[in-house]
C-alpha positions as CSV (number, residue, x, y, z in Angstrom):
1,M,30.4,93.7,3.5
2,S,28.9,95.5,6.4
3,D,25.2,95.7,7.2
4,P,23.9,97.9,4.9
5,H,21.0,99.1,7.4
6,D,23.2,100.0,10.6
7,T,21.7,102.3,13.1
8,Y,24.4,104.7,15.0
9,V,24.4,107.2,17.6
10,L,25.4,110.9,15.8
11,G,29.2,111.3,17.1
12,L,30.4,107.9,17.4
13,T,32.6,106.1,15.1
14,V,31.0,104.1,12.2
15,H,33.0,101.2,10.8
16,R,32.9,100.1,7.2
17,E,34.1,97.0,5.8
18,F,34.2,95.8,2.1
19,L,35.0,92.0,0.9
20,A,36.7,92.3,-2.6
21,L,36.9,89.0,-4.1
22,D,38.1,87.8,-7.8
23,A,36.1,85.5,-9.9
24,D,37.6,82.5,-8.4
25,G,36.1,84.1,-4.9
26,N,39.6,84.7,-3.9
27,G,40.3,88.0,-2.0
28,I,41.8,90.7,-3.6
29,T,43.0,94.2,-3.1
30,P,41.4,96.3,-6.0
31,A,43.5,99.3,-7.1
32,G,42.5,102.8,-6.0
33,L,40.1,101.5,-3.5
34,T,38.4,104.5,-1.8
35,L,35.3,104.8,0.4
36,H,33.0,108.0,-0.2
37,R,30.1,109.2,2.1
38,L,27.4,110.9,0.3
39,D,25.5,113.1,3.1
40,P,21.7,113.8,3.5
41,P,19.4,115.2,2.3
42,T,20.6,115.0,-1.8
43,W,23.4,112.1,-1.0
44,T,24.9,114.5,-4.1
45,P,27.9,112.5,-5.9
46,P,30.7,112.5,-5.6
47,G,30.5,112.9,-1.7
48,T,33.3,113.1,0.8
49,D,36.3,110.8,-0.1
50,L,37.1,109.8,3.4
51,T,41.0,110.1,4.4
52,P,41.4,107.8,7.1
53,A,43.7,104.7,6.1
54,I,41.8,101.8,4.8
55,V,43.0,98.9,6.7
56,T,43.5,95.4,5.1
57,P,43.2,92.6,5.7
58,V,40.8,93.0,8.3
59,D,41.1,90.3,11.2
60,G,43.4,88.4,8.8
61,V,40.9,88.1,6.1
62,T,42.5,88.7,2.6
63,G,40.5,90.9,0.3
64,L,38.4,92.3,3.5
65,H,39.0,96.2,3.9
66,G,37.9,98.5,6.8
67,I,37.8,102.2,7.6
68,D,36.4,104.4,10.3
69,D,34.3,107.6,9.7
70,V,32.9,110.1,12.4
71,P,30.0,111.9,10.8
72,T,28.7,115.2,12.2
73,V,25.2,115.2,10.5
74,A,22.3,113.4,11.3
75,G,20.0,111.3,8.8
76,R,20.8,108.7,6.5
77,H,23.9,108.6,4.8
78,L,25.1,106.7,1.7
79,Y,28.6,105.0,1.6
80,Q,30.0,103.9,-1.4
81,W,33.1,102.0,-1.9
82,R,35.0,102.7,-5.6
83,S,38.2,101.3,-7.0
84,T,39.6,101.8,-10.6
85,A,40.5,98.3,-11.3
86,P,38.2,96.5,-11.4
87,A,36.1,99.4,-11.8
88,L,33.2,99.5,-9.2
89,A,30.6,101.4,-7.4
90,V,29.3,99.3,-4.3
91,D,26.5,101.3,-2.2
92,Q,25.9,100.9,1.6
93,V,23.3,102.8,3.5
94,V,23.9,103.7,7.2
95,V,21.3,105.3,9.0
96,L,22.6,108.2,11.7
97,L,20.3,108.9,14.5
98,A,20.9,112.2,16.9
99,G,21.9,110.3,20.1
100,D,23.0,111.2,23.6
101,A,24.4,114.1,22.5
102,A,21.1,115.2,21.9
103,R,19.8,115.0,25.5
104,V,18.8,118.0,27.2
105,T,21.5,120.2,28.6
106,L,21.9,122.8,31.3
107,A,21.8,125.3,28.6
108,D,18.3,123.8,27.3
109,V,16.7,123.8,30.7
110,T,18.1,127.4,31.6
111,A,16.4,128.8,28.3
112,Y,13.4,126.7,28.9
113,L,13.0,128.2,32.5
114,G,13.5,131.7,31.6
115,P,14.5,134.4,34.1
116,T,14.7,132.4,37.8
117,S,16.7,132.9,41.0
118,W,17.8,129.3,40.7
119,D,21.4,129.2,40.0
120,S,23.3,126.8,37.4
121,T,24.3,124.5,40.2
122,A,20.8,123.9,41.4
123,I,19.4,123.7,38.1
124,A,22.2,121.3,37.0
125,G,21.3,119.0,40.3
126,A,17.5,118.8,39.4
127,L,18.1,118.2,36.0
128,A,20.4,115.2,36.9
129,A,18.0,114.0,39.1
130,E,15.0,114.2,36.8
131,Q,16.9,112.2,33.8
132,S,17.6,109.7,36.1
133,A,13.9,109.4,37.2
134,Q,12.7,109.6,33.7
135,D,15.0,106.9,32.7
136,Q,13.5,104.5,35.5
137,R,10.1,105.1,34.4
138,C,10.4,105.5,30.4
139,R,12.2,103.1,28.0
140,T,14.9,105.6,26.8
141,S,17.3,104.5,24.5
142,S,20.4,106.4,22.5
143,V,17.8,108.2,20.4
144,Y,16.3,111.0,22.3
145,P,12.8,112.2,21.1
146,P,11.5,115.8,21.6
147,D,8.7,114.8,23.6
148,L,10.9,113.3,26.3
149,A,13.2,116.2,26.1
150,E,10.2,118.6,26.7
151,A,9.0,116.5,29.7
152,V,12.2,116.2,31.2
153,M,12.5,120.1,30.9
154,R,9.1,120.2,32.8
155,R,10.2,117.9,35.5
156,V,13.3,120.2,36.2
157,A,11.0,123.1,36.5
158,R,8.2,121.3,39.1
159,N,11.1,120.1,40.8
160,L,12.7,123.5,41.5
161,A,9.3,124.8,42.5
162,L,8.3,122.2,45.2
163,R,11.6,123.0,46.8
164,G,10.2,125.9,48.1
165,L,7.7,123.8,49.3
166,P,9.4,121.2,52.0
167,L,6.2,119.4,52.8
168,A,4.7,119.7,49.3
169,M,2.0,122.0,50.8
170,Q,0.6,125.3,49.3
171,A,-1.3,127.6,51.1
172,G,-4.8,128.8,49.7
173,D,-7.9,130.5,50.3
174,A,-9.4,127.1,51.4
175,G,-6.4,126.3,53.8
176,A,-3.3,124.4,53.0
177,S,-3.4,121.5,50.5
178,Y,-0.7,119.1,48.9
179,A,0.5,120.0,45.4
180,P,-0.5,117.2,43.3
181,G,1.7,114.1,42.9
182,R,1.7,113.7,39.1
183,D,1.8,116.3,36.4
184,P,-0.7,115.7,33.4
185,E,1.6,117.2,31.0
186,I,4.7,115.0,32.1
187,R,2.5,112.0,31.8
188,R,0.9,112.9,28.5
189,L,4.6,113.6,27.3
190,E,5.9,110.3,28.6
191,G,3.1,108.3,27.9
192,P,4.0,106.4,24.9
193,Y,7.4,105.7,26.5
194,R,6.2,104.4,29.8
195,R,7.5,100.9,31.1
196,R,4.6,98.5,31.5
197,V,4.5,96.5,34.8
198,V,3.6,92.8,34.2
199,G,2.3,90.7,36.7
């Protein structure tokens, strides 16, 4: 049986396996074997009867059955193998989390900026640069939390604002001054994820 507590990125293929054995420990193929997926938040049976063909044997192991699934909703899903003879219902839980597909998009940043004179090419370039910069400074993974998303959009806004200041200098009543090198709000949002330098 597959690890019952796997973590997957939303949109990727979830592979489930089930090893069916008889009383003597020999591999068998139960009659009417199916895999059902019960989706969050209710896990209401009977769930979705998965239609991809069940592959058996897997890796030449008699009694080992495999099937692939691509869920479309994030959350905890309950996978349940069922058969008619012998009658069985075996549960497997898989945790599904929003992943790379949930990273900030050009549309997200455009909405965040509101009316602006910057075109989509400039915004997309700033977004690519700032996502790369964030990845270098922060511990990012396939799971992209809302605070990092907010921080990278603020990074893009700052990036675009500073493009109008080639020397990063602002004119003021007291004369020219340099724009602050660090944004306190970006530091606050990214703080829990910052890579620690040791040594």
